[in-house]
N, C-alpha and C positions, 0 to 999 in steps of 0.2 A: 507545557511544563513537563520536562523529562528529567530523569535521574539515572545516571550522571549526565551532565550537560556536554561532556566530550566522550566519545566512544569510537571504536575502530571504524574509520571511513567517514566520520561525520561529527556533527555537533548539533546543538539545539537550534542554531541559526539555519543550518542546512535543511533540517526537516521542517522547520516552520515555513520557509519559502517554498520548498518542494510540495508540501502538503496542500497549500492553497492553489498552486498552479495545477496540481494533479486533480484536486476536487473539481475544478472547472473543466479540465481536459476530458475526464471520463464521462462528462455529460455532453461531450461533443463540442464544447466551446473553445474558441481560440482566446487564450488569456491575453489581455491587452494592458494590464497594469495591476499592481497590488499595493496595498497599504501596509505599513509596518509600525507597530506600536510596541515599545520596550519599557518595562519597569525593571529598574536595577536596584539591588539591595545596596545600601550605604557600605562603602568599603570594598565593593567588588573589584577584582583585579582589572586594571586598565588593559594589561596584555591580553587577558582572556576575552575582554569585551571587544577589542580590536580584531582578535582572531575570529570571533563570531560574526562580526560585521563583514569581514572579508569573505567568509563562507556565503553569507547572504548575497553579497555582491557577485560572487562567482556564479551562483545559481541564476541570478537575474540575467547576467550577461550570456551565459551559455544557453538559457531558454529563450532569450530575446524578449523577456517580459520586464519592463522597468518598474522600479519602486517609485510610485508617483506621489505619495504623501505618507505622513507618519508623525509620531510623537515619541518623546522619551521623558521618563520621569525617574527620579531617585526617591526611594522610600527608606524609612528608618531600618536600621539593622535588626534582623529578627522578624520583621513583618512578612517577608517572603523568603523563599529558599534561593538565594543568589540572583536569579534573573528569570523574568517571565516575558514571553514574546507572543504577540497576537498579530496575525496577518489576515487580510481579507482581500478579495480580488474581484475583478470585472472581466467578463469575457463575452465574445460575440459568436453566434452560431445560426445557421439556417436550419439545422437538424439537431434536435435534442436527442441524445442517447439516454434513454431512461433506464431504470433498474427493474422495470416491469414488462420488458418487451420480449423475453425469451419465448420461443415458439416450439411446438412439437416438431421434431425433425432437426432442430438445431444441434450443433456441437458446442461444447464448452472448451475454451482455450485459456491457457495461462501465458502471460507474456514473458515468463521466466520462472526460475525457482523461487519459492516463497519462504517467508519466515526468517530471512537472514537479518533483518533489522532487529528483531527481538533477540536473536542469538548474540549479535554483536553487542547490543546494549547490556544484556544481562551478563555477558562475559566480563565487562568492565565493572558492573555493579557488584558481582559476587567473586571476582578475582580468579576465574578459571581461564585456562589457556584455550584459545580458539583462533583458527586462521580465517574465520569468516568475518567479513566486514559488512556494515550496513548496506542494504540494497537501495538506500535512499537516492533517488534521482528524479528528474522531471520527466513526465510522460507526454508532454504536449506534442512533440515531434512524432512519436509513435502513433498517437491517436490520430493526428492529422493524416498519417500515411494509410491508416486502415479504418478510420471511423465510419466511412460510408458503408462498410460491409456489416457493421455490428448492430444487433437488435437490442442488446442490453450490455451494460458494463459497470464494473465497480472496482475501486482500488481497495484491496483487502487489508485495511489498516487495523483499527481496533476490532478484535474478535477474529481476525485472520480469515482464512478461506472458509472455515465453518460458518461463521456469522454471516458473511456476505453472500455465500452461495445459497444459504437458507433464505436470506432476504430476497434474492432474485427469484427463487422458486415460489415463495409465498406470494409475492406481489404479482408475479406473472401467471400464477395459478397453474403451474406445471410440475411435473416430476423430473428431477435431475439425478442421473446416475454417474458417479465418478468411478474411474477405474483405479483400483489400488496399485496396480503395476505402473500406472502413469502419473501417480501423484508427484507434483513438482517440488520435491524436497531433497536436499542433499543428505547423505548418510550422517554427517556430523550434526545437522539440524535435528534429525531423528534421535541421535544419541544424546544430545543435550536435553531434548524433550523427556527422554527416559530418566536422565540424571536428576532433573528438577521436578519430575512428576507432573508435568504440564503437557496437555495434548498439543502436539505440533500443529494440528489443524487450526488452532486458535492463535498461533504465532502471527504477529503483525508484520506486514511489509510496508515500506514507504516509497517504493519505486517500481511497483508491479501492478498489473491489472488483470482481472479475469473478465471474460466476455462470452456472450452467447451469439452465435451467428449461423447463417444457413450452411449446411454441410458442403454445398457446391462451391462455396467461397473459402472454405477452411484451409485448403492447401495453399492457396494464393496468399492468404493473410498470414499464415505461419511462416511462409517463405520471406515475406516482407519483415515480419517481426524478428526473425533470426538475424537480420542485419543489425538490429539494435541489441539483441540478446540471444545467443545461440541456443539457450535452454527453452525458448518458446515452443509450446507444443499443445496438442489436443489432449484434454484430460478427462473428458466425459461427454455425455449426450443428454438431450432433452426429450422427454416423452410425455404423453398424456397422463394425467393423474396428479398426485400431489406428494410432497415430501422430497427429501434428499437422501440418497443412499450411496454407500460405498460398496462396489462390487469387488469382493475379496479374491485372492488368488485361488481360493477353494470354491469360487463361483457362487458364493452366498451373498446376500444383500444385508448390509449392516446400516441401520439408520444413522444419519448425521443430524444432530440437533443443534439448535442455537446454544452457544456456550452459556452456562449458568454460573451463578455465584460471582465472586469478585475476580475480574480478569487481572492479568499482570499489570500493576499500577505504573503510571508515569513512563509509559513506553513511547507515546507519540502525542 
């Protein structure tokens, strides 16, 4: 459920399909099929519906993951807001990439700049101008290329980098330090964050992942990922201890905590 259902670079159908494929992928699974369930409000535009279906079809074909089953229902006007989509998927793997496997001595990487899905969607919702489009895309091919090197991985959707890096640190029982100068955010993303009064570290992405991996493999992995996204880079390191910290340009450590309160609603 997202609002609006169309936004720069995507729509509700694209993120529904990408989201399920990516949830499987960041766990190291090769997605082999997804289900698609759609509930449509009575009177919903046929043109918009076909546009959404086309987006889902394009994601399915580009990722090589078929839609294998599904269902469609129409409900009375006013019972839902336009359209709701539910997807689920099945994948196969020999090695599960958990979110609790970060180890002392690892480095933290981002597969690209973060938060652009939130910026794109909110630009449409609130009517401000932005050149940024959603970062929504499938991750299965990227993970297939580097998965064997990763100790832990997450796609930073709801709660963004802050929520997901804190989750990795807590579950792995380690301390993670991110470098302020290396944070993977465009200047415009940071500017929108200031305009809206929302911490950009909590901005959601729909086509990126963060991961922990041995330092010896980091250069190789980043080189591979740059073929998919030139903004892939190392953003921090893992140490013994607990908590997540941002090392500022003044060389001080600022705690990064799990986002509290109500996050930006209906983003993904």
